[in-house]
C-alpha positions as CSV (number, residue, x, y, z in Angstrom):
1,M,164.2,145.5,70.5
2,Q,166.0,142.2,69.8
3,I,163.9,139.0,69.8
4,L,166.9,136.8,70.0
5,S,169.9,137.1,72.4
6,Q,173.4,137.6,71.0
7,K,174.3,134.1,72.1
8,R,171.3,132.6,70.3
9,R,172.1,134.6,67.1
10,S,175.7,133.4,67.3
11,D,174.6,129.8,67.7
12,I,172.3,130.1,64.7
13,R,175.1,131.4,62.6
14,Q,177.3,128.5,63.7
15,R,174.7,125.8,63.2
16,P,172.3,127.0,60.5
17,L,171.3,123.5,59.3
18,D,170.3,122.4,62.8
19,Y,168.0,125.5,63.2
20,V,166.5,125.1,59.8
21,L,165.5,121.5,60.7
22,L,164.2,122.6,64.0
23,G,162.1,125.3,62.4
24,A,160.7,122.8,59.8
25,F,159.9,120.4,62.7
26,L,158.0,122.9,64.8
27,F,156.2,124.5,61.9
28,I,154.8,121.1,60.8
29,L,153.7,120.4,64.4
30,A,152.0,123.8,64.7
31,V,150.1,123.7,61.3
32,L,149.1,120.0,61.2
33,P,145.9,120.3,63.2
34,F,144.7,123.0,60.9
35,H,146.0,121.4,57.7
36,A,142.6,120.4,56.4
37,V,141.0,123.8,56.8
38,L,144.0,125.7,55.3
39,T,144.6,123.4,52.4
40,N,140.9,123.1,51.5
41,W,140.6,126.9,51.5
42,A,143.8,127.3,49.4
43,A,142.8,124.6,47.0
44,S,139.3,126.0,46.5
45,N,140.7,129.4,45.7
46,F,143.9,128.7,43.9
47,G,143.7,125.1,42.6
48,A,146.7,122.8,42.6
49,E,145.0,120.7,45.3
50,L,147.5,117.8,45.4
51,L,150.5,120.1,45.6
52,I,149.0,122.2,48.3
53,K,147.9,119.3,50.4
54,A,151.4,117.8,50.1
55,W,153.1,120.8,51.9
56,K,154.2,118.7,54.8
57,E,155.7,116.0,52.7
58,L,157.5,118.6,50.6
59,I,159.0,120.2,53.7
60,L,160.2,116.8,54.8
61,L,161.6,116.1,51.4
62,I,163.5,119.4,51.3
63,S,164.7,118.7,54.8
64,L,166.0,115.3,53.9
65,P,169.3,116.4,52.2
66,L,169.9,118.8,55.1
67,L,169.4,116.0,57.5
68,V,171.9,113.8,55.5
69,I,174.5,116.6,55.7
70,V,174.0,116.9,59.5
71,L,174.5,113.2,59.9
72,V,177.5,113.0,57.6
73,R,179.2,115.7,59.6
74,D,178.3,114.1,62.9
75,K,179.5,110.5,62.5
76,P,179.2,109.5,66.2
77,L,175.5,110.6,66.2
78,T,174.9,108.6,62.9
79,R,176.4,105.4,64.5
80,K,174.4,106.0,67.6
81,L,171.1,106.3,65.7
82,V,171.7,103.4,63.3
83,S,172.6,101.1,66.2
84,R,169.1,101.4,67.7
85,A,166.8,98.5,67.0
86,V,163.8,100.7,66.1
87,N,165.8,102.6,63.5
88,K,167.1,99.3,62.0
89,L,163.4,98.2,61.6
90,I,162.5,101.6,60.0
91,I,165.4,101.2,57.5
92,A,164.1,97.7,56.7
93,F,160.6,99.0,56.3
94,V,161.7,101.6,53.8
95,F,163.8,99.1,52.0
96,L,160.9,96.7,51.7
97,H,158.8,99.5,50.1
98,L,161.5,100.1,47.5
99,V,162.0,96.4,46.7
100,I,158.3,95.6,46.3
101,Y,157.7,98.7,44.3
102,F,160.4,97.7,41.7
103,W,159.2,94.1,41.8
104,Q,155.5,94.8,41.4
105,T,155.7,98.2,39.6
106,P,152.4,99.6,40.7
107,D,150.9,102.8,39.3
108,P,153.6,105.6,39.9
109,E,151.1,108.2,41.2
110,A,149.5,105.9,43.7
111,A,152.9,104.5,44.7
112,L,154.1,108.0,45.5
113,A,151.1,108.6,47.7
114,G,151.7,105.2,49.3
115,F,155.3,106.0,50.1
116,A,154.2,109.3,51.6
117,F,151.3,108.0,53.7
118,N,153.3,105.0,55.1
119,L,156.6,106.7,55.8
120,R,156.0,110.4,56.6
121,F,155.3,109.8,60.3
122,L,158.4,107.7,60.6
123,A,160.4,110.5,59.0
124,M,159.1,112.8,61.7
125,F,160.1,110.2,64.3
126,C,163.7,110.1,62.9
127,L,163.9,113.9,62.6
128,A,162.9,114.2,66.3
129,Q,165.6,111.8,67.3
130,V,168.3,113.9,65.6
131,L,166.9,117.2,67.1
132,I,166.8,115.9,70.6
133,E,170.5,115.2,70.3
134,K,171.3,118.7,68.8
135,F,169.3,120.9,71.2
136,R,168.6,121.0,75.0
137,P,166.2,118.1,75.5
138,A,164.1,119.7,78.3
139,R,163.5,122.9,76.3
140,L,162.8,121.1,73.0
141,R,160.4,118.7,74.6
142,A,158.6,121.5,76.5
143,T,158.3,123.7,73.4
144,S,157.0,120.8,71.2
145,L,154.6,119.5,73.8
146,A,153.2,123.0,74.4
147,T,152.8,123.5,70.7
148,V,150.9,120.2,70.3
149,L,148.6,120.7,73.3
150,I,147.8,124.4,72.5
151,C,146.8,123.3,68.9
152,A,144.8,120.4,70.3
153,S,143.0,122.7,72.6
154,V,142.0,125.0,69.7
155,V,140.7,121.9,67.8
156,A,138.7,120.8,70.9
157,V,137.2,124.3,71.5
158,F,136.2,124.7,67.9
159,G,134.6,121.3,68.0
160,A,132.6,122.2,71.0
161,L,131.5,125.4,69.3
162,Q,130.4,123.3,66.4
163,V,128.2,121.3,68.7
164,F,126.6,124.1,70.6
165,V,126.9,127.4,68.6
166,L,128.1,127.2,65.0
167,P,125.9,126.0,62.1
168,N,126.6,122.5,60.7
169,D,127.8,123.8,57.4
170,I,130.3,126.4,58.8
171,L,133.2,124.8,57.0
172,T,131.7,125.3,53.5
173,H,133.1,128.9,53.8
174,V,136.6,127.5,53.7
175,G,136.3,125.0,50.8
176,Y,134.6,122.0,52.3
177,G,131.7,120.7,50.2
178,F,129.4,117.8,49.3
179,E,130.5,117.1,45.8
180,R,132.2,113.9,44.9
181,G,135.9,114.0,46.0
182,E,135.4,117.0,48.3
183,V,135.9,116.9,52.1
184,R,132.5,117.2,53.7
185,P,131.9,119.9,56.3
186,Y,130.1,117.3,58.4
187,M,128.7,113.9,58.2
188,T,125.8,112.0,59.7
189,I,125.3,108.5,61.1
190,D,123.8,106.4,58.4
191,E,122.3,109.5,56.7
192,N,120.3,110.3,59.9
193,P,120.2,114.1,60.3
194,D,119.5,113.7,64.1
195,Y,123.1,112.5,64.5
196,V,125.5,115.0,63.0
197,R,129.2,114.1,63.1
198,I,131.5,117.1,63.3
199,N,135.0,117.6,61.8
200,S,136.3,120.5,63.8
201,T,139.5,121.5,61.9
202,L,140.3,118.0,60.7
203,R,139.3,116.2,57.5
204,G,136.6,113.9,58.9
205,P,134.9,112.7,62.1
206,N,136.9,109.5,62.5
207,P,140.3,111.2,62.2
208,L,139.0,113.8,64.7
209,G,137.9,111.2,67.2
210,A,141.2,109.3,67.0
211,Y,143.2,112.6,67.4
212,M,141.1,113.7,70.4
213,A,141.6,110.3,72.1
214,A,145.4,110.5,71.8
215,M,145.5,114.2,72.8
216,L,143.3,113.7,75.9
217,L,145.6,110.9,77.1
218,L,148.7,113.1,76.4
219,G,147.0,116.1,78.2
220,A,146.4,113.9,81.2
221,G,150.0,112.9,81.3
222,Y,151.1,116.5,81.0
223,L,149.0,117.6,84.0
224,L,150.3,114.7,86.1
225,A,153.9,115.6,85.1
226,R,153.4,119.2,86.2
227,K,152.3,118.2,89.7
228,Q,150.4,121.4,90.1
229,K,146.9,122.3,91.1
230,V,144.4,121.6,88.3
231,E,142.9,124.9,87.2
232,W,139.3,125.5,86.0
233,W,140.5,126.0,82.4
234,H,142.2,122.6,82.4
235,V,138.8,121.1,83.3
236,A,137.1,123.2,80.6
237,L,139.6,122.2,77.9
238,A,139.3,118.5,78.9
239,A,135.5,118.8,78.7
240,A,135.7,120.4,75.3
241,G,137.9,117.5,74.2
242,F,135.5,114.9,75.4
243,I,132.6,116.7,73.8
244,T,134.4,116.9,70.5
245,L,135.3,113.3,70.6
246,W,131.7,112.4,71.5
247,A,130.3,114.5,68.7
248,S,132.6,112.8,66.2
249,Y,130.6,109.6,67.0
250,S,133.7,107.6,66.2
251,R,133.2,104.3,67.9
252,S,136.7,103.1,67.3
253,A,138.1,106.3,68.9
254,A,135.9,105.9,72.0
255,V,136.9,102.2,72.4
256,G,140.6,103.2,71.9
257,L,140.3,106.0,74.5
258,I,138.7,103.6,77.0
259,I,141.4,100.9,76.5
260,G,144.3,103.3,76.4
261,G,142.9,105.3,79.4
262,F,142.3,102.1,81.4
263,F,145.9,100.9,80.7
264,C,147.4,104.2,81.7
265,F,145.3,104.6,84.8
266,T,146.1,101.0,85.9
267,A,149.9,101.4,85.2
268,W,150.1,104.7,87.0
269,G,147.9,103.7,90.0
270,L,149.5,100.3,90.6
271,G,153.0,102.0,90.7
272,R,151.9,104.1,93.7
273,A,150.8,102.6,97.0
274,S,148.2,105.3,97.7
275,W,146.5,104.8,94.4
276,R,146.3,101.0,94.4
277,P,143.0,100.7,96.4
278,W,141.4,103.2,94.0
279,V,142.5,101.3,91.0
280,I,141.1,98.1,92.4
281,R,137.8,99.7,93.3
282,G,137.5,101.4,90.0
283,F,138.1,98.1,88.2
284,I,135.5,96.3,90.2
285,L,133.0,99.2,89.8
286,G,133.6,99.3,86.0
287,I,132.8,95.6,85.8
288,L,129.6,96.0,87.8
289,L,128.4,99.0,85.9
290,M,128.9,97.6,82.4
291,P,125.9,95.2,82.3
292,V,123.8,97.9,84.0
293,A,124.7,100.5,81.3
294,F,124.0,98.0,78.6
295,L,120.5,97.2,79.9
296,A,119.8,100.9,80.3
297,I,120.5,101.7,76.6
298,K,120.0,98.5,74.6
299,D,116.4,99.4,73.6
300,T,117.1,103.1,72.8
301,S,117.5,105.0,69.6
302,F,121.0,105.9,70.8
303,Y,122.1,102.3,71.0
304,D,120.6,101.5,67.6
305,H,122.1,104.4,65.7
306,V,125.2,105.4,67.6
307,I,126.5,102.1,68.9
308,L,125.3,99.8,66.1
309,H,125.2,102.3,63.3
310,N,122.1,100.5,62.2
311,N,119.4,102.8,60.9
312,R,116.6,100.4,60.1
313,Q,114.4,103.1,58.6
314,D,116.8,104.5,55.9
315,G,116.0,101.8,53.4
316,R,119.6,100.8,52.6
317,P,120.4,97.2,52.0
318,K,123.4,97.2,54.3
319,D,124.5,99.1,57.4
320,S,128.0,100.3,58.0
321,N,128.9,97.3,60.0
322,S,128.1,94.9,57.2
323,V,130.0,97.1,54.7
324,R,133.1,96.9,57.0
325,I,132.8,93.1,57.4
326,D,132.6,92.8,53.6
327,A,135.7,95.0,53.3
328,Y,137.6,92.7,55.7
329,T,136.6,89.6,53.8
330,T,137.4,91.0,50.4
331,N,140.7,92.4,51.3
332,L,141.8,89.4,53.3
333,T,141.1,87.2,50.3
334,I,143.3,89.5,48.2
335,L,146.0,89.2,50.8
336,R,145.7,85.5,50.9
337,D,146.3,85.3,47.1
338,R,149.2,87.8,47.2
339,P,150.9,87.5,50.6
340,F,154.2,89.1,49.5
341,G,152.5,92.4,48.7
342,Q,151.3,94.3,45.7
343,G,153.4,97.5,46.1
344,P,152.9,100.9,47.8
345,G,149.8,102.7,46.8
346,T,147.7,99.6,46.0
347,A,145.7,99.7,49.2
348,G,144.3,102.2,51.6
349,T,143.5,105.8,50.8
350,A,146.5,105.9,48.5
351,S,144.8,103.5,46.2
352,F,142.3,106.2,45.2
353,H,145.1,107.5,43.0
354,N,145.4,104.0,41.4
355,K,144.1,103.5,37.9
356,Q,143.3,99.9,38.9
357,Q,141.0,98.7,41.7
358,T,140.7,100.7,44.9
359,Q,141.3,98.5,48.0
360,I,139.9,99.9,51.2
361,A,140.2,97.3,53.9
362,E,139.0,99.5,56.8
363,N,142.0,98.1,58.7
364,H,145.4,99.6,58.7
365,Y,147.2,96.3,59.3
366,I,145.5,94.6,56.4
367,Q,146.4,97.6,54.2
368,I,150.1,97.4,55.2
369,A,150.2,93.7,54.5
370,Q,148.5,94.2,51.1
371,E,151.1,96.8,50.1
372,V,154.4,95.3,51.5
373,G,153.4,91.8,52.3
374,L,153.1,89.8,55.6
375,F,156.8,90.3,56.2
376,G,156.4,94.1,55.9
377,L,153.5,93.9,58.3
378,A,155.7,92.0,60.8
379,V,158.3,94.8,60.5
380,F,155.7,97.5,61.0
381,L,154.3,95.8,64.1
382,G,157.9,95.4,65.3
383,I,158.4,99.2,65.0
384,I,155.2,99.8,67.0
385,S,156.2,97.2,69.6
386,V,159.7,98.5,70.1
387,V,158.5,102.1,70.5
388,G,155.8,100.9,72.9
389,W,158.4,99.0,74.9
390,M,160.6,102.1,75.2
391,L,157.7,104.2,76.3
392,W,156.8,101.5,78.9
393,Q,160.4,101.7,80.2
394,G,159.9,105.4,80.7
395,R,156.4,105.1,82.3
396,S,157.5,106.9,85.5
397,D,157.3,110.0,83.3
398,P,153.6,110.7,83.0
399,V,154.1,112.3,79.5
400,Q,155.6,109.0,78.2
401,L,152.8,107.1,79.8
402,G,150.3,109.4,78.1
403,L,152.1,108.8,74.8
404,L,151.9,105.1,75.4
405,G,148.2,105.4,76.0
406,G,147.9,107.2,72.7
407,L,149.8,104.5,70.9
408,I,147.4,101.9,72.4
409,A,144.4,103.9,71.5
410,T,145.5,104.5,67.9
411,S,146.5,100.9,67.5
412,V,143.0,99.9,68.5
413,V,141.5,102.5,66.0
414,S,143.7,101.0,63.3
415,L,141.8,97.7,63.7
416,F,138.7,99.4,62.3
417,L,140.1,102.3,60.2
418,H,143.3,103.3,58.4
419,G,144.4,104.9,61.7
420,W,148.1,105.7,61.0
421,Q,147.3,107.2,57.6
422,D,145.8,110.4,59.1
423,E,148.7,112.9,59.0
424,T,147.5,115.1,61.9
425,L,147.5,112.2,64.4
426,A,150.3,110.1,63.0
427,M,152.9,112.8,62.4
428,T,152.1,114.6,65.7
429,W,152.3,111.4,67.8
430,W,155.4,110.0,66.2
431,A,157.2,113.4,66.4
432,L,156.6,113.6,70.2
433,A,157.5,109.9,70.6
434,G,160.9,110.6,68.9
435,L,161.6,113.3,71.5
436,Y,160.4,111.4,74.6
437,V,161.6,107.9,74.1
438,K,165.2,109.0,74.0
439,D,165.5,108.5,77.8
440,S,164.5,104.9,77.4
441,F,167.1,104.0,74.8
442,R,169.9,101.6,75.9
443,D,172.8,102.9,73.8
């Protein structure tokens, strides 16, 4: 029995590089949501932790010369891609990283991590733009979207099982641990065992929450695009997603989901006459219910621990909010003194590899400015704005609207965390964006 048709096998023989790049792209999308589990297990059994955890960057690095060959052979495609404003900004962003690296000469190991963390999701975005020109757009989008949503469903279901069935320390069996430097199998809110924060298959509760927020919005767009009856298992998977996000206790992810969801609901509803009254009623009802909800929970343990993260009985001198404010203040002071940047790897999670001071700003935008300066931050915000505008132009497609909601949600998360540094969310979202914004390009 032949898996591939004769026509497909002939096409592969004629365009082997295209298919190698496609295979690398889809493989990364399929494995990313389980990256933390697989790499922690492999590193705990075989060592070579940094090399194993860099598998996706290595695949992209190996794919780069193949991509260059494809573009050199297809000069019209190269001119088309380079002419796009978003790609010009990406080229400028990469160039800034190189210039500031050679100017500031930060620690090489940390700089390598900084290059990888800041650029890998943009590499997926660029690869997606090439692939959508090389293969049938409808099939490639459908395959990629199905891969992403199936994997997200597995993450959601496993998260729900962690809440209701599985023991808290289940991930210790695959290499998670509590020693310094290890990825914890779970966390708690301010060391309070009554509020356990799950990881599902990701590396931490906050990345899990942000990922679930983006996937829930994308899933909603997918269901609207299908225009079919909602089945019971759609509802079950959505419920698992909400439960998983809730059990991550990520406040920034919850706020991001609310803002992104409200934006998508409003944009979708106002564009359809039959929905407009419901949008207006929902908006008014939300405004009326907010003070009622606040009064109902403000004197509860839930409000004190989950909303404020302020455990007054743990004896610690500072709560997590004070620690975050201190991080903002300290790192903004550093940025004020060095507004042109200190080089890749000098801030954010990459700075853990730095032999000098670690700089964790708890804000992705401050981190980018610390590394590549205020001008670099402006370029990065330009990339996000242009992609957001292209998705807005394609908002009649519910999938693009869901992606736009995910962009808004993650941008909100990045105000409180290093949101775009999480490989699972960032590389997945930007890969799909590279496939779906194509219809909005004005070439």
